[in-house]
VOPALUM-394618 format. One record per residue (C-alpha): residue in one letter; x, y, z. Coordinates in steps of 0.001 Angstrom, whole numbers. Layout:
<sites>
<site><residuo>A</residuo><u>X</u><v>Y</v><w>Z</w></site>
...
</sites>
This chain:
<sites>
<site><residuo>M</residuo><u>27101</u><v>117282</v><w>95846</w></site>
<site><residuo>A</residuo><u>25329</u><v>116943</v><w>92299</w></site>
<site><residuo>T</residuo><u>25109</u><v>118158</v><w>88910</w></site>
<site><residuo>G</residuo><u>22502</u><v>118782</v><w>86211</w></site>
<site><residuo>L</residuo><u>19675</u><v>120021</v><w>89068</w></site>
<site><residuo>S</residuo><u>17198</u><v>122219</v><w>87616</w></site>
<site><residuo>S</residuo><u>15674</u><v>125081</v><w>89769</w></site>
<site><residuo>A</residuo><u>12381</u><v>123074</v><w>90255</w></site>
<site><residuo>E</residuo><u>14359</u><v>119896</v><w>91711</w></site>
<site><residuo>I</residuo><u>16653</u><v>122037</v><w>93843</w></site>
<site><residuo>G</residuo><u>13621</u><v>123665</v><w>95415</w></site>
<site><residuo>R</residuo><u>11859</u><v>119981</v><w>95671</w></site>
<site><residuo>L</residuo><u>15025</u><v>118685</v><w>97587</w></site>
<site><residuo>Q</residuo><u>14679</u><v>122048</v><w>99895</w></site>
<site><residuo>A</residuo><u>11303</u><v>121104</v><w>100577</w></site>
<site><residuo>T</residuo><u>12316</u><v>118012</v><w>102339</w></site>
<site><residuo>G</residuo><u>14864</u><v>119327</v><w>104583</w></site>
<site><residuo>F</residuo><u>18212</u><v>119399</v><w>102175</w></site>
<site><residuo>T</residuo><u>19686</u><v>123103</v><w>102279</w></site>
<site><residuo>V</residuo><u>21877</u><v>124195</v><w>99389</w></site>
<site><residuo>L</residuo><u>25474</u><v>125173</v><w>100923</w></site>
<site><residuo>D</residuo><u>27239</u><v>126162</v><w>97493</w></site>
<site><residuo>R</residuo><u>27144</u><v>126180</v><w>94040</w></site>
<site><residuo>A</residuo><u>29782</u><v>126938</v><w>91241</w></site>
<site><residuo>D</residuo><u>29716</u><v>126961</v><w>87680</w></site>
<site><residuo>I</residuo><u>31174</u><v>124143</v><w>86135</w></site>
<site><residuo>Q</residuo><u>32525</u><v>125675</v><w>82434</w></site>
<site><residuo>L</residuo><u>33501</u><v>122055</v><w>81299</w></site>
<site><residuo>L</residuo><u>30322</u><v>120621</v><w>81869</w></site>
<site><residuo>G</residuo><u>28228</u><v>123333</v><w>81013</w></site>
<site><residuo>S</residuo><u>26473</u><v>122927</v><w>84012</w></site>
<site><residuo>E</residuo><u>26252</u><v>124286</v><w>87849</w></site>
<site><residuo>L</residuo><u>27716</u><v>122471</v><w>90904</w></site>
<site><residuo>I</residuo><u>25979</u><v>121948</v><w>93991</w></site>
<site><residuo>R</residuo><u>26774</u><v>121499</v><w>97690</w></site>
<site><residuo>L</residuo><u>24148</u><v>120131</v><w>99878</w></site>
<site><residuo>R</residuo><u>23962</u><v>120001</v><w>103550</w></site>
<site><residuo>I</residuo><u>21767</u><v>116286</v><w>103744</w></site>
<site><residuo>P</residuo><u>18436</u><v>116697</v><w>106454</w></site>
<site><residuo>P</residuo><u>19005</u><v>116338</v><w>109771</w></site>
<site><residuo>N</residuo><u>19199</u><v>112318</v><w>110723</w></site>
<site><residuo>M</residuo><u>18805</u><v>111158</v><w>107537</w></site>
<site><residuo>P</residuo><u>21517</u><v>108228</v><w>106427</w></site>
<site><residuo>L</residuo><u>24413</u><v>109500</v><w>103726</w></site>
<site><residuo>E</residuo><u>23118</u><v>106709</v><w>101462</w></site>
<site><residuo>A</residuo><u>19550</u><v>107467</v><w>101858</w></site>
<site><residuo>A</residuo><u>19965</u><v>111226</v><w>100848</w></site>
<site><residuo>R</residuo><u>22201</u><v>110286</v><w>97938</w></site>
<site><residuo>D</residuo><u>19646</u><v>107778</v><w>96559</w></site>
<site><residuo>L</residuo><u>16952</u><v>110495</v><w>97690</w></site>
<site><residuo>V</residuo><u>19039</u><v>113018</v><w>95065</w></site>
<site><residuo>I</residuo><u>19152</u><v>110659</v><w>92408</w></site>
<site><residuo>D</residuo><u>15393</u><v>109824</v><w>92448</w></site>
<site><residuo>A</residuo><u>14372</u><v>113354</v><w>92412</w></site>
<site><residuo>A</residuo><u>17065</u><v>114064</v><w>89168</w></site>
<site><residuo>P</residuo><u>17167</u><v>110846</v><w>87388</w></site>
<site><residuo>Q</residuo><u>19556</u><v>113442</v><w>84801</w></site>
<site><residuo>S</residuo><u>21816</u><v>114364</v><w>87194</w></site>
<site><residuo>T</residuo><u>24866</u><v>113050</v><w>88830</w></site>
<site><residuo>A</residuo><u>25117</u><v>112903</v><w>92476</w></site>
<site><residuo>D</residuo><u>27763</u><v>111781</v><w>95274</w></site>
<site><residuo>F</residuo><u>28943</u><v>112014</v><w>98672</w></site>
<site><residuo>V</residuo><u>31859</u><v>115328</v><w>99024</w></site>
<site><residuo>H</residuo><u>34717</u><v>112743</v><w>99916</w></site>
<site><residuo>Y</residuo><u>37829</u><v>114168</v><w>101689</w></site>
<site><residuo>Y</residuo><u>40966</u><v>114037</v><w>99837</w></site>
<site><residuo>R</residuo><u>44637</u><v>114080</v><w>101650</w></site>
<site><residuo>P</residuo><u>48116</u><v>114692</v><w>100402</w></site>
<site><residuo>G</residuo><u>50362</u><v>111696</v><w>101047</w></site>
<site><residuo>Q</residuo><u>53798</u><v>111875</v><w>102587</w></site>
<site><residuo>E</residuo><u>56469</u><v>110112</v><w>104971</w></site>
<site><residuo>T</residuo><u>59153</u><v>112767</v><w>106087</w></site>
<site><residuo>E</residuo><u>60899</u><v>110708</v><w>108075</w></site>
<site><residuo>C</residuo><u>64366</u><v>109705</v><w>106334</w></site>
<site><residuo>A</residuo><u>67642</u><v>107732</v><w>107153</w></site>
<site><residuo>G</residuo><u>70088</u><v>107221</v><w>104726</w></site>
<site><residuo>P</residuo><u>71589</u><v>109202</v><w>101624</w></site>
<site><residuo>H</residuo><u>69254</u><v>110977</v><w>99459</w></site>
<site><residuo>C</residuo><u>69181</u><v>109598</v><w>95649</w></site>
<site><residuo>A</residuo><u>69922</u><v>110853</v><w>92593</w></site>
<site><residuo>A</residuo><u>65965</u><v>110817</v><w>91681</w></site>
<site><residuo>A</residuo><u>66742</u><v>112330</v><w>88081</w></site>
<site><residuo>G</residuo><u>69643</u><v>110385</v><w>87103</w></site>
<site><residuo>L</residuo><u>67581</u><v>106869</v><w>87967</w></site>
<site><residuo>I</residuo><u>65317</u><v>107718</v><w>85337</w></site>
<site><residuo>G</residuo><u>67596</u><v>109604</v><w>83084</w></site>
<site><residuo>W</residuo><u>66335</u><v>112968</v><w>83092</w></site>
<site><residuo>P</residuo><u>67904</u><v>114684</v><w>79781</w></site>
<site><residuo>A</residuo><u>68199</u><v>118478</v><w>81583</w></site>
<site><residuo>H</residuo><u>71939</u><v>117628</v><w>82297</w></site>
<site><residuo>T</residuo><u>72401</u><v>116748</v><w>78404</w></site>
<site><residuo>G</residuo><u>70071</u><v>119334</v><w>77240</w></site>
<site><residuo>L</residuo><u>66607</u><v>118951</v><w>76199</w></site>
<site><residuo>P</residuo><u>66396</u><v>118001</v><w>72197</w></site>
<site><residuo>A</residuo><u>65104</u><v>121139</v><w>69855</w></site>
<site><residuo>G</residuo><u>61449</u><v>121595</v><w>69874</w></site>
<site><residuo>C</residuo><u>61091</u><v>119815</v><w>73426</w></site>
<site><residuo>G</residuo><u>60376</u><v>121661</v><w>76476</w></site>
<site><residuo>G</residuo><u>59305</u><v>124996</v><w>75282</w></site>
<site><residuo>N</residuo><u>56046</u><v>126779</v><w>76340</w></site>
<site><residuo>V</residuo><u>55084</u><v>123896</v><w>78688</w></site>
<site><residuo>T</residuo><u>52605</u><v>124918</v><w>81421</w></site>
<site><residuo>I</residuo><u>52136</u><v>122585</v><w>84587</w></site>
<site><residuo>G</residuo><u>48983</u><v>122555</v><w>86620</w></site>
<site><residuo>L</residuo><u>49019</u><v>121738</v><w>90098</w></site>
<site><residuo>I</residuo><u>46143</u><v>120290</v><w>92679</w></site>
<site><residuo>D</residuo><u>48103</u><v>120611</v><w>95951</w></site>
<site><residuo>T</residuo><u>48542</u><v>121924</v><w>99455</w></site>
<site><residuo>A</residuo><u>49147</u><v>125795</v><w>99846</w></site>
<site><residuo>I</residuo><u>52702</u><v>126740</v><w>98482</w></site>
<site><residuo>N</residuo><u>55595</u><v>128782</v><w>99836</w></site>
<site><residuo>P</residuo><u>56053</u><v>131141</v><w>96663</w></site>
<site><residuo>A</residuo><u>58830</u><v>132607</v><w>98551</w></site>
<site><residuo>H</residuo><u>61116</u><v>130426</v><w>98916</w></site>
<site><residuo>A</residuo><u>64323</u><v>130224</v><w>97755</w></site>
<site><residuo>A</residuo><u>63676</u><v>127567</v><w>95045</w></site>
<site><residuo>L</residuo><u>60690</u><v>129091</v><w>93819</w></site>
<site><residuo>A</residuo><u>60817</u><v>132775</v><w>94306</w></site>
<site><residuo>K</residuo><u>62234</u><v>132945</v><w>90595</w></site>
<site><residuo>G</residuo><u>59622</u><v>130804</v><w>89005</w></site>
<site><residuo>R</residuo><u>56708</u><v>131448</v><w>86555</w></site>
<site><residuo>I</residuo><u>54291</u><v>130350</v><w>88991</w></site>
<site><residuo>E</residuo><u>50742</u><v>131236</v><w>89571</w></site>
<site><residuo>V</residuo><u>48535</u><v>130593</v><w>93129</w></site>
<site><residuo>L</residuo><u>45339</u><v>130098</v><w>93477</w></site>
<site><residuo>R</residuo><u>43640</u><v>129910</v><w>97109</w></site>
<site><residuo>L</residuo><u>40157</u><v>128127</v><w>96519</w></site>
<site><residuo>S</residuo><u>38933</u><v>127778</v><w>100182</w></site>
<site><residuo>D</residuo><u>37810</u><v>130956</v><w>101646</w></site>
<site><residuo>D</residuo><u>39119</u><v>132955</v><w>104899</w></site>
<site><residuo>G</residuo><u>36383</u><v>131026</v><w>107046</w></site>
<site><residuo>F</residuo><u>38834</u><v>127836</v><w>106427</w></site>
<site><residuo>P</residuo><u>42682</u><v>127996</v><w>107780</w></site>
<site><residuo>E</residuo><u>44971</u><v>127865</v><w>105485</w></site>
<site><residuo>S</residuo><u>46540</u><v>124282</v><w>105022</w></site>
<site><residuo>G</residuo><u>50294</u><v>123497</v><w>105842</w></site>
<site><residuo>R</residuo><u>52746</u><v>124478</v><w>103012</w></site>
<site><residuo>Q</residuo><u>55607</u><v>121105</v><w>103179</w></site>
<site><residuo>H</residuo><u>53522</u><v>119129</v><w>100723</w></site>
<site><residuo>G</residuo><u>53014</u><v>121773</v><w>98278</w></site>
<site><residuo>T</residuo><u>56195</u><v>123560</v><w>98360</w></site>
<site><residuo>A</residuo><u>58154</u><v>119974</v><w>98134</w></site>
<site><residuo>V</residuo><u>56180</u><v>119107</v><w>95194</w></site>
<site><residuo>A</residuo><u>56320</u><v>122229</v><w>92898</w></site>
<site><residuo>A</residuo><u>60093</u><v>122734</v><w>93398</w></site>
<site><residuo>L</residuo><u>60196</u><v>119130</v><w>91952</w></site>
<site><residuo>L</residuo><u>58471</u><v>120107</v><w>89169</w></site>
<site><residuo>V</residuo><u>59920</u><v>123628</v><w>88755</w></site>
<site><residuo>G</residuo><u>62598</u><v>124404</v><w>91191</w></site>
<site><residuo>G</residuo><u>65105</u><v>127011</v><w>89796</w></site>
<site><residuo>A</residuo><u>67708</u><v>125707</v><w>88247</w></site>
<site><residuo>D</residuo><u>70339</u><v>127700</v><w>90632</w></site>
<site><residuo>S</residuo><u>68790</u><v>126728</v><w>93675</w></site>
<site><residuo>R</residuo><u>69601</u><v>124021</v><w>96199</w></site>
<site><residuo>T</residuo><u>66456</u><v>121718</v><w>94784</w></site>
<site><residuo>P</residuo><u>66504</u><v>122350</v><w>91163</w></site>
<site><residuo>G</residuo><u>63403</u><v>121552</v><w>89341</w></site>
<site><residuo>L</residuo><u>62584</u><v>119063</v><w>86480</w></site>
<site><residuo>L</residuo><u>61311</u><v>121801</v><w>84326</w></site>
<site><residuo>P</residuo><u>62812</u><v>125342</v><w>86002</w></site>
<site><residuo>D</residuo><u>61904</u><v>127102</v><w>83078</w></site>
<site><residuo>A</residuo><u>58207</u><v>125790</v><w>82879</w></site>
<site><residuo>R</residuo><u>55392</u><v>127903</v><w>84143</w></site>
<site><residuo>L</residuo><u>52753</u><v>126254</v><w>87024</w></site>
<site><residuo>I</residuo><u>49558</u><v>127295</v><w>87854</w></site>
<site><residuo>A</residuo><u>49195</u><v>125816</v><w>91250</w></site>
<site><residuo>V</residuo><u>45622</u><v>125363</v><w>92854</w></site>
<site><residuo>D</residuo><u>45914</u><v>125070</v><w>96582</w></site>
<site><residuo>A</residuo><u>42365</u><v>123116</v><w>97391</w></site>
<site><residuo>F</residuo><u>43034</u><v>122345</v><w>100796</w></site>
<site><residuo>H</residuo><u>42660</u><v>123607</v><w>104385</w></site>
<site><residuo>R</residuo><u>43407</u><v>122915</v><w>107708</w></site>
<site><residuo>G</residuo><u>40981</u><v>120338</v><w>109479</w></site>
<site><residuo>D</residuo><u>40001</u><v>119644</v><w>112925</w></site>
<site><residuo>R</residuo><u>42679</u><v>117370</v><w>113456</w></site>
<site><residuo>Q</residuo><u>45067</u><v>120043</v><w>112095</w></site>
<site><residuo>D</residuo><u>45585</u><v>117671</v><w>109026</w></site>
<site><residuo>D</residuo><u>45636</u><v>119067</v><w>105047</w></site>
<site><residuo>R</residuo><u>42235</u><v>118001</v><w>103566</w></site>
<site><residuo>S</residuo><u>40258</u><v>118801</v><w>100520</w></site>
<site><residuo>D</residuo><u>37127</u><v>117500</v><w>98797</w></site>
<site><residuo>A</residuo><u>35851</u><v>116618</v><w>95868</w></site>
<site><residuo>Y</residuo><u>33706</u><v>119586</v><w>95562</w></site>
<site><residuo>D</residuo><u>36761</u><v>121567</v><w>95453</w></site>
<site><residuo>L</residuo><u>38928</u><v>118992</v><w>93366</w></site>
<site><residuo>L</residuo><u>35780</u><v>119742</v><w>90705</w></site>
<site><residuo>R</residuo><u>36430</u><v>123412</v><w>91171</w></site>
<site><residuo>A</residuo><u>40229</u><v>122968</v><w>90463</w></site>
<site><residuo>L</residuo><u>40483</u><v>121197</v><w>87603</w></site>
<site><residuo>D</residuo><u>37923</u><v>123008</v><w>86095</w></site>
<site><residuo>L</residuo><u>40122</u><v>126281</v><w>86859</w></site>
<site><residuo>L</residuo><u>42647</u><v>124754</v><w>85346</w></site>
<site><residuo>S</residuo><u>41392</u><v>123320</v><w>82178</w></site>
<site><residuo>A</residuo><u>39560</u><v>127086</v><w>81737</w></site>
<site><residuo>R</residuo><u>43312</u><v>128537</v><w>81704</w></site>
<site><residuo>G</residuo><u>44371</u><v>125853</v><w>78890</w></site>
<site><residuo>V</residuo><u>46474</u><v>123698</v><w>81230</w></site>
<site><residuo>Q</residuo><u>47351</u><v>120780</v><w>79324</w></site>
<site><residuo>V</residuo><u>49111</u><v>118043</v><w>82049</w></site>
<site><residuo>T</residuo><u>47902</u><v>118230</v><w>85758</w></site>
<site><residuo>N</residuo><u>49374</u><v>116705</v><w>89085</w></site>
<site><residuo>M</residuo><u>47403</u><v>115710</v><w>91995</w></site>
<site><residuo>S</residuo><u>49547</u><v>114272</v><w>94484</w></site>
<site><residuo>L</residuo><u>46406</u><v>113566</v><w>96602</w></site>
<site><residuo>S</residuo><u>44546</u><v>110178</v><w>97120</w></site>
<site><residuo>G</residuo><u>41032</u><v>109429</v><w>98806</w></site>
<site><residuo>P</residuo><u>37898</u><v>107019</v><w>97570</w></site>
<site><residuo>A</residuo><u>36221</u><v>106987</v><w>94309</w></site>
<site><residuo>N</residuo><u>33655</u><v>109652</v><w>93549</w></site>
<site><residuo>A</residuo><u>30942</u><v>109595</v><w>90624</w></site>
<site><residuo>L</residuo><u>31206</u><v>112905</v><w>89765</w></site>
<site><residuo>L</residuo><u>35055</u><v>113125</v><w>89858</w></site>
<site><residuo>E</residuo><u>35423</u><v>110592</v><w>87582</w></site>
<site><residuo>Q</residuo><u>32919</u><v>111757</v><w>85296</w></site>
<site><residuo>F</residuo><u>34919</u><v>115113</v><w>85104</w></site>
<site><residuo>V</residuo><u>38251</u><v>113148</v><w>84698</w></site>
<site><residuo>R</residuo><u>37092</u><v>111681</v><w>81500</w></site>
<site><residuo>R</residuo><u>35773</u><v>114580</v><w>80100</w></site>
<site><residuo>L</residuo><u>39186</u><v>116085</v><w>80861</w></site>
<site><residuo>A</residuo><u>40793</u><v>113275</v><w>78955</w></site>
<site><residuo>E</residuo><u>39158</u><v>113324</v><w>76215</w></site>
<site><residuo>R</residuo><u>39547</u><v>117249</v><w>75818</w></site>
<site><residuo>G</residuo><u>43278</u><v>116155</v><w>76069</w></site>
<site><residuo>M</residuo><u>44299</u><v>117361</v><w>79763</w></site>
<site><residuo>V</residuo><u>46907</u><v>114407</v><w>80642</w></site>
<site><residuo>I</residuo><u>46223</u><v>114351</v><w>84475</w></site>
<site><residuo>V</residuo><u>48931</u><v>112175</v><w>86941</w></site>
<site><residuo>A</residuo><u>48301</u><v>111641</v><w>90691</w></site>
<site><residuo>A</residuo><u>49922</u><v>109399</v><w>93101</w></site>
<site><residuo>A</residuo><u>49004</u><v>106093</v><w>93844</w></site>
<site><residuo>G</residuo><u>48764</u><v>106457</v><w>97669</w></site>
<site><residuo>N</residuo><u>50617</u><v>105450</v><w>100718</w></site>
<site><residuo>G</residuo><u>48061</u><v>102894</v><w>102458</w></site>
<site><residuo>G</residuo><u>50209</u><v>99767</v><w>101693</w></site>
<site><residuo>P</residuo><u>50159</u><v>96690</v><w>99416</w></site>
<site><residuo>K</residuo><u>46583</u><v>95761</v><w>100714</w></site>
<site><residuo>A</residuo><u>44911</u><v>98903</v><w>100763</w></site>
<site><residuo>E</residuo><u>41770</u><v>99601</v><w>98578</w></site>
<site><residuo>P</residuo><u>43068</u><v>101464</v><w>95235</w></site>
<site><residuo>A</residuo><u>43225</u><v>105090</v><w>96006</w></site>
<site><residuo>Y</residuo><u>41569</u><v>107825</v><w>93738</w></site>
<site><residuo>P</residuo><u>41732</u><v>109555</v><w>91367</w></site>
<site><residuo>A</residuo><u>44743</u><v>107855</v><w>90563</w></site>
<site><residuo>A</residuo><u>42908</u><v>104466</v><w>90125</w></site>
<site><residuo>Y</residuo><u>40500</u><v>105693</v><w>87538</w></site>
<site><residuo>A</residuo><u>41312</u><v>104249</v><w>83705</w></site>
<site><residuo>D</residuo><u>41961</u><v>107988</v><w>82646</w></site>
<site><residuo>V</residuo><u>44567</u><v>108533</v><w>85136</w></site>
<site><residuo>I</residuo><u>48098</u><v>107912</v><w>85365</w></site>
<site><residuo>A</residuo><u>48978</u><v>106328</v><w>88658</w></site>
<site><residuo>V</residuo><u>52277</u><v>106538</v><w>89476</w></site>
<site><residuo>T</residuo><u>53876</u><v>104096</v><w>92557</w></site>
<site><residuo>A</residuo><u>57340</u><v>105177</v><w>94225</w></site>
<site><residuo>V</residuo><u>60454</u><v>103341</v><w>94193</w></site>
<site><residuo>D</residuo><u>63841</u><v>103851</v><w>95930</w></site>
<site><residuo>R</residuo><u>67092</u><v>104209</v><w>94315</w></site>
<site><residuo>M</residuo><u>67387</u><v>100315</v><w>94068</w></site>
<site><residuo>K</residuo><u>64294</u><v>100237</v><w>91989</w></site>
<site><residuo>R</residuo><u>62651</u><v>98486</v><w>95266</w></site>
<site><residuo>P</residuo><u>58725</u><v>99647</v><w>95619</w></site>
<site><residuo>Y</residuo><u>58536</u><v>101733</v><w>98348</w></site>
<site><residuo>R</residuo><u>56917</u><v>99535</v><w>101337</w></site>
<site><residuo>R</residuo><u>53938</u><v>101575</v><w>101793</w></site>
<site><residuo>A</residuo><u>52557</u><v>102226</v><w>98197</w></site>
<site><residuo>G</residuo><u>49636</u><v>100889</v><w>97002</w></site>
<site><residuo>R</residuo><u>49250</u><v>97972</v><w>94438</w></site>
<site><residuo>G</residuo><u>46610</u><v>96867</v><w>91888</w></site>
<site><residuo>E</residuo><u>46175</u><v>96488</v><w>88460</w></site>
<site><residuo>H</residuo><u>45534</u><v>100098</v><w>88107</w></site>
<site><residuo>I</residuo><u>49017</u><v>101055</v><w>88669</w></site>
<site><residuo>D</residuo><u>50704</u><v>102404</v><w>85504</w></site>
<site><residuo>L</residuo><u>54160</u><v>103518</v><w>86460</w></site>
<site><residuo>A</residuo><u>57333</u><v>103897</v><w>89189</w></site>
<site><residuo>A</residuo><u>59268</u><v>106950</v><w>90043</w></site>
<site><residuo>P</residuo><u>61488</u><v>107958</v><w>92036</w></site>
<site><residuo>G</residuo><u>59524</u><v>108925</v><w>95799</w></site>
<site><residuo>V</residuo><u>61736</u><v>107396</v><w>98518</w></site>
<site><residuo>E</residuo><u>64273</u><v>109797</v><w>100095</w></site>
<site><residuo>V</residuo><u>63990</u><v>112379</v><w>97181</w></site>
<site><residuo>W</residuo><u>65219</u><v>115667</v><w>98022</w></site>
<site><residuo>T</residuo><u>63298</u><v>118713</v><w>97562</w></site>
<site><residuo>A</residuo><u>62199</u><v>122008</v><w>99186</w></site>
<site><residuo>A</residuo><u>61401</u><v>121926</v><w>102509</w></site>
<site><residuo>S</residuo><u>58192</u><v>124814</v><w>103563</w></site>
<site><residuo>V</residuo><u>59929</u><v>127831</v><w>104614</w></site>
<site><residuo>S</residuo><u>63481</u><v>127680</v><w>103571</w></site>
<site><residuo>G</residuo><u>66281</u><v>125276</v><w>102372</w></site>
<site><residuo>A</residuo><u>65511</u><v>121523</v><w>101375</w></site>
<site><residuo>R</residuo><u>65084</u><v>118110</v><w>102789</w></site>
<site><residuo>P</residuo><u>64404</u><v>114356</v><w>101771</w></site>
<site><residuo>K</residuo><u>60933</u><v>113249</v><w>100865</w></site>
<site><residuo>T</residuo><u>59246</u><v>109720</v><w>100776</w></site>
<site><residuo>G</residuo><u>55428</u><v>108880</v><w>99400</w></site>
<site><residuo>T</residuo><u>53948</u><v>108064</v><w>95853</w></site>
<site><residuo>S</residuo><u>53495</u><v>111865</v><w>95955</w></site>
<site><residuo>F</residuo><u>56827</u><v>112960</v><w>95249</w></site>
<site><residuo>A</residuo><u>56811</u><v>110257</v><w>92467</w></site>
<site><residuo>A</residuo><u>54211</u><v>111551</v><w>90622</w></site>
<site><residuo>P</residuo><u>55906</u><v>115028</v><w>89906</w></site>
<site><residuo>F</residuo><u>58780</u><v>112876</v><w>87830</w></site>
<site><residuo>V</residuo><u>55880</u><v>111286</v><w>85482</w></site>
<site><residuo>A</residuo><u>54052</u><v>114794</v><w>84919</w></site>
<site><residuo>A</residuo><u>57032</u><v>116420</v><w>83952</w></site>
<site><residuo>A</residuo><u>57684</u><v>113780</v><w>81384</w></site>
<site><residuo>A</residuo><u>53965</u><v>114038</v><w>80002</w></site>
<site><residuo>A</residuo><u>54316</u><v>117690</v><w>79800</w></site>
<site><residuo>L</residuo><u>57798</u><v>117424</v><w>77811</w></site>
<site><residuo>M</residuo><u>55812</u><v>114836</v><w>75336</w></site>
<site><residuo>K</residuo><u>53028</u><v>117246</v><w>75172</w></site>
<site><residuo>S</residuo><u>55146</u><v>120003</v><w>74003</w></site>
<site><residuo>A</residuo><u>57541</u><v>118071</v><w>71771</w></site>
<site><residuo>N</residuo><u>53700</u><v>117263</v><w>69971</w></site>
<site><residuo>S</residuo><u>50829</u><v>119105</v><w>71102</w></site>
<site><residuo>N</residuo><u>48718</u><v>116876</v><w>69152</w></site>
<site><residuo>A</residuo><u>49141</u><v>114626</v><w>71091</w></site>
<site><residuo>T</residuo><u>46298</u><v>113198</v><w>73250</w></site>
<site><residuo>A</residuo><u>46098</u><v>112305</v><w>76930</w></site>
<site><residuo>A</residuo><u>45993</u><v>108420</v><w>75523</w></site>
<site><residuo>D</residuo><u>48859</u><v>109054</v><w>73241</w></site>
<site><residuo>I</residuo><u>51119</u><v>110348</v><w>76165</w></site>
<site><residuo>H</residuo><u>49510</u><v>107421</v><w>79004</w></site>
<site><residuo>D</residuo><u>50182</u><v>104791</v><w>75927</w></site>
<site><residuo>A</residuo><u>53976</u><v>106071</v><w>75334</w></site>
<site><residuo>L</residuo><u>55002</u><v>106232</v><w>78965</w></site>
<site><residuo>G</residuo><u>53735</u><v>102968</v><w>79275</w></site>
<site><residuo>K</residuo><u>56041</u><v>101506</v><w>76549</w></site>
<site><residuo>S</residuo><u>58736</u><v>103453</v><w>77224</w></site>
<site><residuo>A</residuo><u>59488</u><v>102516</v><w>80722</w></site>
<site><residuo>E</residuo><u>61562</u><v>99694</v><w>81972</w></site>
<site><residuo>D</residuo><u>60087</u><v>96961</v><w>83462</w></site>
<site><residuo>L</residuo><u>60645</u><v>95702</v><w>86712</w></site>
<site><residuo>G</residuo><u>58779</u><v>92987</v><w>88640</w></site>
<site><residuo>A</residuo><u>57019</u><v>90360</v><w>86473</w></site>
<site><residuo>P</residuo><u>57351</u><v>90678</v><w>83012</w></site>
<site><residuo>G</residuo><u>54802</u><v>93239</v><w>81499</w></site>
<site><residuo>K</residuo><u>52499</u><v>95286</v><w>83268</w></site>
<site><residuo>D</residuo><u>52550</u><v>94258</v><w>86865</w></site>
<site><residuo>A</residuo><u>50435</u><v>95490</v><w>90023</w></site>
<site><residuo>V</residuo><u>53351</u><v>96182</v><w>91813</w></site>
<site><residuo>F</residuo><u>55447</u><v>98830</v><w>89377</w></site>
<site><residuo>G</residuo><u>52754</u><v>98892</v><w>86223</w></site>
<site><residuo>W</residuo><u>54893</u><v>98731</v><w>83128</w></site>
<site><residuo>G</residuo><u>58080</u><v>99709</v><w>85046</w></site>
<site><residuo>L</residuo><u>60175</u><v>102851</v><w>85764</w></site>
<site><residuo>L</residuo><u>60077</u><v>106092</v><w>84139</w></site>
<site><residuo>N</residuo><u>62285</u><v>106503</v><w>81180</w></site>
<site><residuo>A</residuo><u>62778</u><v>109833</v><w>80717</w></site>
<site><residuo>R</residuo><u>64968</u><v>109027</v><w>77787</w></site>
<site><residuo>A</residuo><u>61718</u><v>108953</v><w>76100</w></site>
<site><residuo>A</residuo><u>60393</u><v>111652</v><w>77214</w></site>
<site><residuo>C</residuo><u>60264</u><v>113703</v><w>73841</w></site>
<site><residuo>V</residuo><u>59345</u><v>111082</v><w>71443</w></site>
<site><residuo>V</residuo><u>55572</u><v>110250</v><w>71213</w></site>
<site><residuo>T</residuo><u>53873</u><v>108772</v><w>68223</w></site>
<site><residuo>P</residuo><u>50256</u><v>109400</v><w>68245</w></site>
<site><residuo>K</residuo><u>47590</u><v>106484</v><w>67851</w></site>
<site><residuo>K</residuo><u>46611</u><v>106072</v><w>64288</w></site>
<site><residuo>A</residuo><u>42668</u><v>106780</v><w>63758</w></site>
<site><residuo>T</residuo><u>40745</u><v>103371</v><w>62961</w></site>
</sites>
């Protein structure tokens, strides 16, 4: 896929065997995103290089796939996740904090009829057309409930009165797994940006992608806070994206004893830790069950960022990123480390953010 291609450049690529599969206007870039099929028998790297050579001003990369991360098996008691981070809901949110919050969610399909979500302010947008099977609802429903589950439900969310714009950017693949790709992730982020969303949760992971990196940087410059799961590939896994981008808050998972989740990714890009082991949340059809994975830690940080944004609408993405790190409870080695980042999310400070002074 590529942005910045002129009609003449597209024509020349087509003459060499490329096929235009899809195109989408990306408002934030003021450009068209083109999805291309490469010529038969041409290696991927050679095809990408050919596009870049044909249009040096463009940005081009593969249509990488991304997957939600979860582990549903559970043994042992459920952890009191909100209490672990001192979430302020039980004592009441401070004046001026928590109102008029809109959170963006890019995930699998969700079940808006679930008892935890049925009374919520939820808008669901599906990107894939009817030619692709709908993705499963387990992952997206669980993440959505952690964010905005009804206060009177079995799985009350962190911000039950918040508005949620959920973009279903996934579809069911040939191996019965849920997958999205970089092309649809850009479209999803652009949709949320156009609707004024300032905090977005992405509980998904995949490889680095040049266009996705460029796009999240642009969104951060415009004030959007993007929170992403660190991934469940294990301590020796390569960094997962988009979490590993500098402009994204990378969230790892800990258990109720504040120990690191055994399968969580590690690295210098990790920013914060949050509850992500045996977290009680909504099941896909009805009821609830415990969930484990960095996917379920990310919503705690996204909710805290949303509170910060509501308390100070002028705070930049960098302000919030910095404030969350400074207020975290240090775990592991002193200071920022590859296991916990700056430490465990401290939600007691979620309504306090001091913008950086201009220099």
